[in-house]
C-alpha positions as CSV (number, residue, x, y, z in Angstrom):
1,X,-11.0,-40.3,86.4
2,X,-10.6,-37.3,88.7
3,X,-12.8,-36.6,91.7
4,X,-15.9,-35.1,90.6
5,X,-16.1,-33.0,93.6
6,X,-12.6,-31.3,92.9
7,X,-12.9,-29.9,89.4
8,X,-15.4,-27.9,87.4
9,X,-17.6,-29.9,85.3
10,X,-16.6,-29.7,81.7
11,X,-20.4,-29.8,80.5
12,X,-23.3,-28.6,82.4
13,X,-26.8,-29.1,80.9
14,X,-29.3,-27.4,83.3
15,X,-33.0,-27.7,82.8
16,X,-33.0,-28.2,79.2
17,X,-36.4,-28.9,77.5
18,X,-36.6,-29.3,73.5
19,X,-40.1,-29.0,72.1
20,X,-41.2,-29.4,68.5
21,X,-44.6,-27.9,68.2
22,X,-46.6,-29.9,70.9
23,X,-44.0,-32.8,71.0
24,X,-41.4,-32.5,73.8
25,X,-38.5,-34.5,72.9
26,X,-36.4,-33.5,75.9
27,X,-38.0,-32.7,79.1
28,X,-36.2,-30.6,81.9
29,X,-32.9,-32.5,81.4
30,X,-30.0,-31.5,83.7
31,X,-26.8,-33.4,83.6
32,X,-23.0,-32.5,84.5
33,X,-19.9,-34.3,82.7
34,X,-16.6,-34.1,84.4
35,X,-13.0,-33.8,82.7
36,X,-11.9,-37.2,81.8
37,X,-15.3,-39.1,82.4
38,X,-17.2,-41.4,80.1
39,X,-21.1,-40.8,80.6
40,X,-23.4,-43.1,78.8
41,X,-27.0,-42.1,77.7
42,X,-29.3,-45.0,77.4
43,X,-33.0,-45.4,76.7
44,X,-35.3,-46.9,73.8
45,X,-35.9,-45.3,70.6
46,X,-37.5,-42.0,71.0
47,X,-36.3,-41.5,74.6
48,X,-34.5,-38.0,73.4
49,X,-31.0,-39.3,73.4
50,X,-30.0,-38.1,69.9
51,X,-31.9,-34.8,70.4
52,X,-30.0,-34.2,73.5
53,X,-26.8,-34.5,71.4
54,X,-28.3,-32.2,69.0
55,X,-28.9,-29.5,71.5
56,X,-25.5,-29.9,73.1
57,X,-23.9,-29.7,69.5
58,X,-25.9,-26.8,68.6
59,X,-28.1,-28.3,65.8
60,X,-31.2,-27.3,67.9
61,X,-31.4,-24.1,70.2
62,X,-33.3,-25.6,73.3
63,X,-36.8,-24.4,73.9
64,X,-35.7,-23.7,77.7
65,X,-32.7,-24.3,79.7
66,X,-29.0,-23.5,79.6
67,X,-25.8,-25.4,78.3
68,X,-22.3,-24.5,79.9
69,X,-19.2,-25.9,78.3
70,X,-15.7,-25.3,79.7
71,X,-17.0,-22.6,81.8
72,X,-18.7,-20.8,78.9
73,X,-22.4,-20.4,78.2
74,X,-22.8,-22.0,74.8
75,X,-26.6,-22.1,74.7
76,X,-27.1,-19.7,71.6
77,X,-23.4,-20.3,70.3
78,X,-23.4,-21.6,66.6
79,X,-22.3,-25.2,65.9
80,X,-19.0,-24.2,64.3
81,X,-18.1,-22.2,67.3
82,X,-18.7,-25.0,69.5
83,X,-16.3,-27.1,67.4
84,X,-13.7,-24.6,67.6
85,X,-14.2,-24.4,71.5
86,X,-13.6,-28.1,71.6
87,X,-16.9,-29.8,71.2
88,X,-17.1,-32.6,68.4
89,X,-19.5,-35.4,67.6
90,X,-20.0,-38.5,65.7
91,X,-23.4,-39.9,64.2
92,X,-25.3,-42.9,64.4
93,X,-25.6,-43.1,60.6
94,X,-21.9,-42.3,59.3
95,X,-21.8,-39.5,57.0
96,X,-18.5,-39.5,55.1
97,X,-17.9,-37.6,51.9
98,X,-17.9,-40.7,49.6
99,X,-16.1,-39.4,46.9
100,X,-13.1,-38.2,48.9
101,X,-10.4,-40.4,50.3
102,X,-9.9,-41.5,53.9
103,X,-7.5,-38.7,54.5
104,X,-9.2,-36.2,52.6
105,X,-12.4,-36.9,54.9
106,X,-10.1,-36.2,58.0
107,X,-8.6,-33.2,56.3
108,X,-12.2,-31.5,56.7
109,X,-11.9,-31.7,60.4
110,X,-8.3,-30.7,60.6
111,X,-8.8,-27.6,58.4
112,X,-10.9,-26.4,61.2
113,X,-7.9,-25.1,62.9
114,X,-6.8,-22.8,60.2
115,X,-4.0,-25.1,59.1
116,X,-2.4,-25.2,55.5
117,X,-3.4,-27.8,53.2
118,X,-0.2,-29.4,53.8
119,X,-0.4,-29.2,57.5
120,X,-3.9,-30.5,57.4
121,X,-3.0,-33.6,55.3
122,X,-0.2,-34.3,57.8
123,X,-2.6,-33.9,60.8
124,X,-5.2,-36.0,59.2
125,X,-2.6,-38.8,58.4
126,X,-1.8,-39.0,62.2
127,X,-5.6,-39.4,63.0
128,X,-6.1,-41.9,60.4
129,X,-3.1,-44.0,61.8
130,X,-4.5,-43.5,65.1
131,X,-7.9,-45.1,64.5
132,X,-6.2,-48.0,62.5
133,X,-6.9,-47.1,58.8
134,X,-3.6,-46.3,57.7
135,X,-3.6,-49.0,55.0
136,X,-7.0,-47.6,53.8
137,X,-5.8,-44.0,54.0
138,X,-6.1,-43.3,50.1
139,X,-9.2,-45.3,49.4
140,X,-12.4,-43.4,48.6
141,X,-14.7,-43.3,51.7
142,X,-17.6,-45.2,49.7
143,X,-15.5,-48.0,49.7
144,X,-15.2,-48.6,53.6
145,X,-17.1,-51.2,55.5
146,X,-19.5,-50.0,58.3
147,X,-16.8,-50.6,60.9
148,X,-14.2,-48.8,58.9
149,X,-16.6,-45.7,58.5
150,X,-17.0,-45.6,62.4
151,X,-13.2,-45.2,62.6
152,X,-13.2,-42.7,59.7
153,X,-15.9,-40.7,61.7
154,X,-14.0,-40.9,64.8
155,X,-10.9,-39.8,63.2
156,X,-12.4,-36.8,61.5
157,X,-14.1,-35.7,64.9
158,X,-10.7,-36.1,66.5
159,X,-8.9,-33.9,64.0
160,X,-11.0,-31.0,65.4
161,X,-8.9,-31.5,68.6
162,X,-12.0,-31.9,71.0
163,X,-12.2,-31.6,74.6
164,X,-15.4,-33.4,74.8
165,X,-16.6,-36.0,72.1
166,X,-20.4,-37.0,71.6
167,X,-20.5,-40.6,70.1
168,X,-23.8,-41.6,68.8
169,X,-24.1,-45.4,68.5
170,X,-20.4,-46.5,69.0
171,X,-21.0,-50.0,67.8
172,X,-24.2,-49.5,65.8
173,X,-24.4,-51.5,62.7
174,X,-20.9,-53.0,63.3
175,X,-20.1,-56.5,62.9
176,X,-19.4,-58.5,66.2
177,X,-15.7,-59.0,65.3
178,X,-15.1,-55.1,65.1
179,X,-16.7,-54.3,68.3
180,X,-13.6,-55.0,70.6
181,X,-11.2,-53.0,68.5
182,X,-13.7,-50.1,68.7
183,X,-14.1,-50.5,72.3
184,X,-10.4,-50.6,72.9
185,X,-9.9,-47.4,70.5
186,X,-12.4,-45.3,72.9
187,X,-10.5,-46.5,75.9
188,X,-7.5,-45.4,74.5
189,X,-8.7,-41.9,73.5
190,X,-9.9,-41.5,77.2
191,X,-6.5,-42.3,78.7
192,X,-5.2,-39.5,76.4
193,X,-7.7,-37.1,78.3
194,X,-10.7,-36.9,76.1
195,X,-14.2,-36.5,77.9
196,X,-16.8,-38.4,76.1
197,X,-20.6,-39.0,76.0
198,X,-21.8,-42.2,74.4
199,X,-25.2,-43.3,73.3
200,X,-25.2,-47.0,73.1
201,X,-27.7,-49.9,73.2
202,X,-25.4,-52.6,73.9
203,X,-25.3,-53.0,77.8
204,X,-21.8,-55.1,77.6
205,X,-20.1,-52.1,75.8
206,X,-21.5,-49.6,78.1
207,X,-20.4,-51.6,81.2
208,X,-17.2,-51.9,79.8
209,X,-16.6,-48.1,78.7
210,X,-18.8,-45.8,81.1
211,X,-18.1,-44.6,84.3
212,X,-21.8,-43.3,84.7
213,X,-25.0,-43.9,82.9
214,X,-28.1,-41.8,82.5
215,X,-31.2,-43.9,81.4
216,X,-33.9,-41.6,79.6
217,X,-37.3,-42.3,78.8
218,X,-40.0,-40.1,77.1
219,X,-37.3,-37.1,77.0
220,X,-36.7,-37.2,80.7
221,X,-34.1,-38.8,82.9
222,X,-35.5,-41.8,84.7
223,X,-32.5,-43.2,86.3
224,X,-28.8,-42.4,86.9
225,X,-25.8,-44.3,88.3
226,X,-22.9,-46.7,87.4
227,X,-23.7,-49.0,84.5
228,X,-24.1,-51.9,86.8
229,X,-26.6,-49.9,89.0
230,X,-28.7,-49.0,85.9
231,X,-28.6,-52.5,84.7
232,X,-30.3,-53.6,87.8
233,X,-32.8,-50.7,88.4
234,X,-36.3,-52.2,88.5
235,X,-38.0,-49.6,86.2
236,X,-35.1,-49.9,83.8
237,X,-35.2,-53.9,83.7
238,X,-39.1,-53.8,83.3
239,X,-39.0,-51.0,80.5
240,X,-35.8,-51.9,78.4
241,X,-33.3,-54.5,79.7
242,X,-35.7,-57.2,80.5
243,X,-37.0,-57.2,77.1
244,X,-33.9,-56.4,75.0
245,X,-31.1,-57.9,76.9
246,X,-29.3,-54.7,76.6
247,X,-29.7,-54.5,73.0
248,X,-32.2,-52.8,70.5
């Protein structure tokens, strides 16, 4: 990772609040992500992690605050324009087009770049191979296991050619045997220059992947540091890790 003092942050979230009526899901949150960094967002259910992703991705317009991506204010930008600018995401609950094949699902992401159908298919096969699904390329998405669906979702996001990838629950719902492969895949994407923010509950996964972690509670940032520092933070241990052991 590059020295954070030597480059402009790829993403800057400044004093963002997201309220739904009287419920404040995210409260005055500020964070930065440097090019090539992996940042983890941690916290119990209801902490505001996924809402933070929604705001960054453009699903919700923040009640207050600003978001700058790659030097451009994207606070009011539509989600599709953010995608074209280089911001992509995966979801905690995978959402493939079940009646389309693996390749056809990934083509949906590739077409975002105004490719012809033939070019999009060729591009899609490259990303399907990248995530280790080449043998399942022509299988309907409804026939995939949870771990394979995670890989498909990642391939579809990568086909949009992102600079920043938001990954919601990297290993959520995946059998233990599939976890090491997913970790290695994320590491490989990072070595190829991708910047990543992950939401993850498994502390071992966070320690292995993330450079830095932010622990959220009730919509606000409670602690920030390396994964080891967060794991040993007294308030975090009392609230979360001590009871959950890094899982939820």
